[in-house]
N, C-alpha and C positions, 0 to 999 in steps of 0.2 A: 586545408583541414580535411582529414580523412573521413570516409563514410562511417568508419567505426567510431570516430570521435563524435560524429553527429548523433550517434545513439545516446551519448551522454545527455544531450539536450532533450532528446525524446523522453528519456527516463526522468530527468529533473523537472521538465515542464509538466509531464503527465502526472507525476506523483505530487507535485506542488499544487496543481489544480484540483487533484483528488482530495486534498486536505482542506479545500475551501469550496464547499458545496454551493455557496451563494455566488461563486464566480470571483474573478479578480480583474481589476482595471489593468489595462495594458502596461502602464508604467510600474504599477505595483508588482505585477508578475515579473517584469524585467528585474526590478530591484531585488526581489526575493531570490531569483536565480543567481544574481550577482553575489548576494550575501551568502548563499548556501553552498555555492560551488567554489572549489579552489582552482580558479581558472589560471592556466599558464599565461605568462606575460605575453607570449606570442599572440594569444587570442585577444589580448587587450589593445593590440595595435590598431590605430585608426584607419578606417577605409572610407571612401566617399559614400555618401548616401546617393540615392537616385538623382537628387537635385545636384549633388556634388559632381557626379559623373557627367551630367549634362554641361555643367559649367567648365569642367576640365576639357571636355571635348570642344566646347566653344573656344577655349583658349589655346587649343592645339597641344594640350599636355596630357600626360598619363600620370597616374598616381605614383608610379615608381620613379618618376622624374624628380620628385620632391622628397624632402625629409619628412618624417612624421610631424615634426613641429610646424614646418611650412604648410603641409597639407591641412592640418587642423586649423591653422591661422587663416588660411585663404579660402577654404571651401567647407561646406557642411560635411561633417564626418560622423561616424559612430564606431564603437568598438567592433572588431571582427566578430566576437561572440554574439553580440546583439543581432547582427545581420543573420547569423546562422540560426538563432532562435526564431527569427521571423520566417525563415524557410521551414523550420519545424512546425510553426503555427500553420503555415500554408499546407503542409503535408497533413496535419491533423484535420484541417477544414476540408481538404479534398477527399479525405477518407470518411468524412461525416462524423469525426470524433469531437469536433469543436464547433461551437456557435458563439457569435458575438451579438450582444444586444445593442440598442440604440446609443447607450452610453459608453460603448467600447469595452464592456466587461466580457472576459472570456469565460465560457462555461463548457464543461464536458457534457456531451450528449449521452444518452443511455448507451449507445454503441461505444462512445469514447470511454465511459466508465468501465465497461466490460474489457475493452482493449487495454486500458491502463492497469486494471486489476491483474491482467495476465502478464504484464511486464515483470521480468525477473532479472537478477544480476548474473544468472548463469552465462558463462562464456566471456564475461567482461575481463579485461586485463587489469593488472594492478594499477597501471597508469590511469586507466579510465576510472577505476574505483577511487583512486586518490583524489580525482577531480570532484567526485561526488561525496567525498569524505565528510564535509561539513554540512551536508544537506539535511541531516537529521534522518536520512533514509538508509544510511550505510554506517556500520559500526566503525570504531576507531581502535586499532588500525584496520584498514579495509582489507577484507579477505580476497583471495584470488585463486581460482582453481588452477591457474598456471603455476602456482607455487604449491608443491606437494604438502608442505606443512600447513597450508591454509584450507586444504580440501574439506577437512572435517568441519571447520567453522562455516564454510560455504554451505555445507549440507544442513547444518543446524539453522542457519539464517533462513534458508529456503523453507525448512520445516516450520519455523516460527511463522513465516509469512502465510504458509498454507493453513496452519492450525488456527491462526487468528480468524480464519474464515473470510468469506467475501465481505468486502468493506461495507456494503449497504446492510447485509444481514447482521453483521456485528454491531453496527451503529443502531439498527432497529432494536436489537436485543439489549443493548446498553440502555437505551431509552425505556424499553418495556420493563426492565428489571431494576431501574434506578441505579445502574452501574454496580450491581451487587450479584455475586455468584448465587445461582439458584439453589445450590446445595450447601455450600460452606458459609455463605454470608460474607465472604471476602469482598471488600469494597475498593481494593487497589486496582483501578481500571487498567493499568499497564499489564496486569497479570491475567486479565479476563479474555476469554476466547469464545468465539461462536462455535458451538458444538452442534453438529447435525445429529438428530435422533435417528432418522433413516439416512444412511450415508448417500452422498451424491452419486457414488458408483452404483448404488442400488436404486437409483431413480428418485432419491429424496430431493425435495425442492429447497432452494436457499431462502426460506421464509421463516418468520418467527414461530409459526405454529409447528414447524419441523425443527425447531432449534431450542437450545438452552444456553444461557450465558454461564459459563463455568470457568473457575480458576484453572490455570494450565494443568496442574497436576491432577485435579479432579477430572478434567477432560480426558487425560491419558487413561486413568483408571476406568472411566466410563466406557471408552472405546475398547479397552481390553476385556470388558465384561466382568470386572471386579467390583463395580458399583452398579446397582440396578434400581429402577424405579417401578414400583408396582403400579400398573395402569389403573387398578381398581380404586385404591385409596391414595395413590401418589406418595407413598412412603418410600424412604430411601433404604436400601438393603446393601449390606457389605459382605463380600466374600469372606469365608473363613480364612482364606490365605492372608487377610489383613487383620485377623483377630488380635494379634499382638502389637498392632501399630496404633497410632493416634487416630487413624481413619475409622477405627472401630466405633468411635464416638458418634459417627454419622448414622449408625444403625437406628432405624425407626424414625429418624427425623423427617418432617414433612417437607416436600418440595415447595420452594417459594413460588407464590403465584405472581404473574406479571400484573402491571397496573391495569391493563385492559384485557377483556376476555378474548378478543380476536387474536391476541399474541400468545395465548395459552397453548401449551403442547397439545396437539391433536391426539385423541384417544387411539386411532388406528396406528399412529406413529409409535406411541408408547407401547402398544401391544406388540408391534413388530420388534422393537428393541428388547422387550422383556424376554423374548425367546433366547436371546444371546447372553443373558445374565447367567454367570456360573457361580452359584453360591459356594460350591465345594471345590472350586478350581485349585489344583495343586501343581 
């Protein structure tokens, strides 16, 4: 199994654990990876466990001396892919990305959450993406930058991942705003993104007080300066460029308040962003 293919397990394991903040029991994690990845048959071939290798050595045999059926019948074995996932787990633990509690549940550490958040599909081959195709983490058909026709889809998928914001910030905002867009009132959680008020490139922190939960199109207009929030009364204002569109209905609407005050947008952040609103942009 190539080092490149082992990246598949790093991505699948990391993203699967990221979806389960309470951790996963070992066998449940294995089962999810098995269910979500379209593993090649070669990866399902049985190989001896550590106990199996010891028994083979005691009997003066090697795994390749036996058929798969004989090996599985006579010695403890496991699928090749499961063995490689265990190596991935070891890598995660060595890097302090993963911890295991007394019950054997795997949990991402804070460092692990950040590392997994940074994992992207950039550079993956079509073969690798097809393995991840059923994971719920890659679209169908899977895109690949190795295929010129798929370059645009790869770009869009990366942009969606970035625009949805850091996982923890988005989850915090979904909770704070009851999974509702702070401007439009949209409650389709799949369309909601974590919008930075002060961009991270300008030093903005990935915290609820520097964020808004916005529908994807509203997020775009907010970033373009076509929608603004008055920091004094928190009213929504719409650029004249959008006067002939349905977005004009948002003019004067009040910004929705989060459930708790500590998640409310910070006044300095709103003041910073207000400078970039362009009411007469053409």
